[in-house]
C-alpha positions in Angstrom: 46.4 -5.0 -17.8 45.0 -7.0 -15.3 47.7 -5.1 -13.2 46.5 -1.4 -14.8 42.6 -2.9 -14.4 43.1 -3.3 -10.9 44.7 0.2 -10.3 42.4 2.2 -12.4 40.1 -0.3 -10.2 41.6 1.3 -6.9 41.9 4.7 -8.1 38.0 5.6 -9.2 38.0 3.8 -5.4 40.3 6.0 -4.3 38.8 9.1 -5.5 35.3 8.7 -4.6 36.6 8.2 -1.2 37.7 11.3 -0.8 35.7 13.4 -2.9 32.4 12.0 -1.0 34.7 13.1 2.5 34.7 16.6 1.0 31.3 16.7 0.6 30.8 15.9 3.8 33.2 18.5 5.5 31.2 21.1 4.0 27.6 19.7 4.9 29.1 20.3 8.3 30.9 22.8 7.9 27.5 24.3 6.4 25.6 23.2 9.2 28.0 25.0 11.5 27.7 28.4 9.7 23.6 27.9 9.6 23.7 27.3 13.9 25.5 30.4 14.1 23.7 32.5 12.2 20.6 31.5 13.8 22.5 32.2 17.2 23.2 35.6 17.0 19.7 36.4 15.2 18.6 35.0 18.2 20.9 37.5 20.0 19.9 40.0 18.1 16.2 39.5 18.9 16.0 39.0 22.8 14.9 42.5 23.8 17.6 44.3 26.5 17.5 43.6 29.9 14.9 44.6 31.9 16.2 46.8 34.9 14.1 45.3 38.3 13.6 46.9 41.5 14.3 44.0 44.6 11.2 43.2 46.3 11.1 43.8 50.0 9.4 41.8 52.1 7.7 43.7 55.3 9.0 42.2 58.5 7.1 39.4 60.4 5.0 40.4 63.0 5.5 39.0 66.7 3.5 38.5 69.5 5.3 39.4 73.2 3.8 37.3 76.4 3.2 39.6 78.7 4.7 38.6 82.3 6.8 40.7 85.0 9.0 42.5 83.7 12.5 41.4 83.5 15.3 43.0 81.4 14.5 41.4 78.0 14.0 42.6 74.1 11.0 41.8 73.9 11.1 42.0 69.8 12.7 38.9 71.5 10.1 36.1 72.4 8.0 34.9 70.0 3.9 33.3 70.1 3.9 30.3 68.0 2.2 26.8 68.1 4.7 24.2 67.1 4.4 20.8 67.6 7.0 18.3 68.6 9.3 15.5 65.6 12.4 14.9 67.1 13.4 14.6 70.1 11.5 14.8 74.2 7.8 16.4 73.6 7.2 15.7 77.5 10.6 18.1 77.9 9.1 21.3 76.5 8.0 23.9 78.1 6.6 27.7 77.8 9.6 29.3 76.7 12.2 27.5 74.6 15.8 29.0 72.8 15.3 28.5 69.2 18.6 29.0 68.0 17.9 27.4 64.0 14.9 28.0 61.7 14.4 26.1 58.4 12.2 24.8 55.2 13.6 21.4 55.4 13.4 18.8 58.3 16.7 17.2 56.8 18.5 20.0 57.5 17.3 20.7 61.4 18.6 17.0 61.8 22.1 18.1 60.8 22.0 20.5 63.4 20.0 18.7 66.5 23.0 16.5 66.3 25.7 18.5 66.1 24.0 20.1 69.5 24.0 16.2 70.8 28.0 16.0 70.3 28.1 19.4 71.9 26.7 18.1 75.5 22.6 19.2 74.7 19.3 17.5 74.0 17.5 19.4 71.4 14.3 19.2 70.3 12.5 19.8 66.9 10.1 21.4 66.7 7.3 21.6 63.2 5.2 25.3 62.9 2.2 24.1 60.5 1.9 28.2 60.3 5.2 29.4 59.2 5.8 25.7 57.2 9.2 25.5 59.7 11.1 23.6 62.1 12.5 25.2 64.7 15.5 23.9 66.5 15.5 24.2 70.4 18.8 24.2 72.6 17.3 24.4 75.7 13.2 24.6 77.1 12.8 26.7 80.2 9.2 27.2 82.4 10.0 31.1 82.8 10.6 33.9 80.3 13.4 35.4 82.4 16.1 31.4 83.4 14.8 31.2 79.1 16.2 34.4 78.6 19.7 34.2 80.7 20.1 30.7 78.2 19.5 32.4 75.3 22.1 35.0 76.2 24.8 32.3 77.6 24.1 30.1 74.4 25.3 33.3 71.7 27.7 34.3 74.6 29.3 30.3 74.2 29.0 30.9 70.4 30.8 34.5 70.5 32.3 33.6 66.1 28.1 31.6 65.0 27.0 34.7 63.4 23.7 31.4 62.8 23.6 31.3 67.3 24.2 34.5 67.8 21.0 35.2 65.9 19.2 33.2 68.4 15.7 34.2 70.3 13.0 32.9 73.1 9.5 30.7 71.4 6.5 31.2 73.6 4.3 28.3 73.0 1.1 28.1 72.5 -0.6 24.7 73.4 
């Protein structure tokens, strides 16, 4: 009799255990189905994507510094007020060859490190008006020598598209 009671008790416990698992499965299934219905409802109420037109910005106006006529593209000379943030400040002359412009100083420092490895003595200058760090690869007293240095720099790195955009900077005091 004791054995039968024990077996009956175990059977009842097992029946309750299995029936409680079954009810929790159905609760999870109901919650899953409800979440799927909500997703479908959200997709149905989400408006169709609106076609937008891209914003085209106007080019930045640059001031050209006049000097003796030289066979240099006038649009490649920009006049900016800059301050030296990294490098030899006393070496910065009127005209500089800029090979990179960055909004983040760390990126400018990375290019400076690369150029130092290539044998250059680059300087990083900051244009507060544009909030931009410029990497100056060489600096010169006159526009003609700066233009020649820029062209030589571009010729040395024909496969670097970023260096092909190098330009001249006239430093405003």
